[in-house]
Each structure stands twice: as structure tokens, then as C-alpha cells.
N, C-alpha and C positions, 0 to 999 in steps of 0.2 A: 504495500500500498504506500505508493507516495505522499510524502509529505508537505502540507501546505503550510506554505510561506506568506507572511501577514505583508500586503504589498502597501506600500505608502502613496496617498492619495496627492493628486498632481494637484488641488486645489486644499486652502485651507478655509475654513467658513469663522467671518468675522461678521460681527453686528455692527452696523452706523446706528449710535447713538442718535445721533441728530434728527437721521430721516427715518428711523425705527424700522430696517429692514435688513436684510440676512445679504451679504455679499460672498463672494468665491476669489479669494485671491489665490494668484500662483504662487507655490510654495517658493520657489526661486525668488518670489521678490519679500520673503518674511523675514531675509537679512536686510532690508531696505527700512522692515518696521523696528525690529532690533534694534539698529542703528540708532535710529530716530530717539527710541526711549532711551539707553544708554548715554545719549548724548548730553553733555551739561546746558552746551549753547543751542537751543534746538532751534531757532533762528538761522543755523547756516546747514543746517541738514535738511534734504529734500522731505516736504511735508504731504504730496500729496502721491496716493499710488493706485495701480488701474487695477480694475476690478469687475466683477459680471456680477450684475443681480438675480435675487432670485425672485421667481415669480409666482403667481399661483395657476396652477392647472386646471380646467374646468374636469376632463371628462375622469381624471385620476383623482381630483379633489385633493392634489398634494403642491410642495413647491418643488421647483426646478430650476437651474440654473438656468438664463436666459444668454447664452453665448454668443447671440449677435448685436445684444447691447452690451459693450465696453465703456466704464464710465471712470472719471479720475475722485476718487474718496480723500479726505483728507485723514491723514493715519491720528491724530489727534481724536478723534472722533469714532476709529475704531476699535472694537473691544472682543477678543478672541472668544469665541461660541464654542461651551461646550456640549 
């Protein structure tokens, strides 16, 4: 029987607190978020990050990532969604 490995997701989910919506951010961009929060002078760091919003689907009554709409979000308003 083969061993199943846990695969890392390509996207991480954050909550945009000002807009009250969920956003999928590329895992490769997480370093920008960490760098922003570790920086003492946040004015010198990149403050926006690209992400994909979640939308409600009517047919399955669930959320899905809208890959057609990539928007810029302010890192200050992003909170990791567990």
C-alpha cells in the first residue's frame, strides 16, 4: 500500500478584515507578508499584495476561489484564516 504524502497547497487563505471577505494568496508571496510584519519601519516595505477573492457559488452553495479576478489587498488588513 503506498504512503500518502501531505501536499502543500499552492494558496494560503487570509481574511481581509476591512472588506470582510476571504482571499487566496499565493504561497510564494507569504514571504512578503512575513517581511512586512517583521519590519520595524513598515513604511519602507511593500504594503500591497495580489490575491484572489472567494465567491459564493449558487449551484453548490459553497465558496470557491475566483481565479478570473486578481486584486491588490493591503497587507495590514490581512489576517491568516485557520
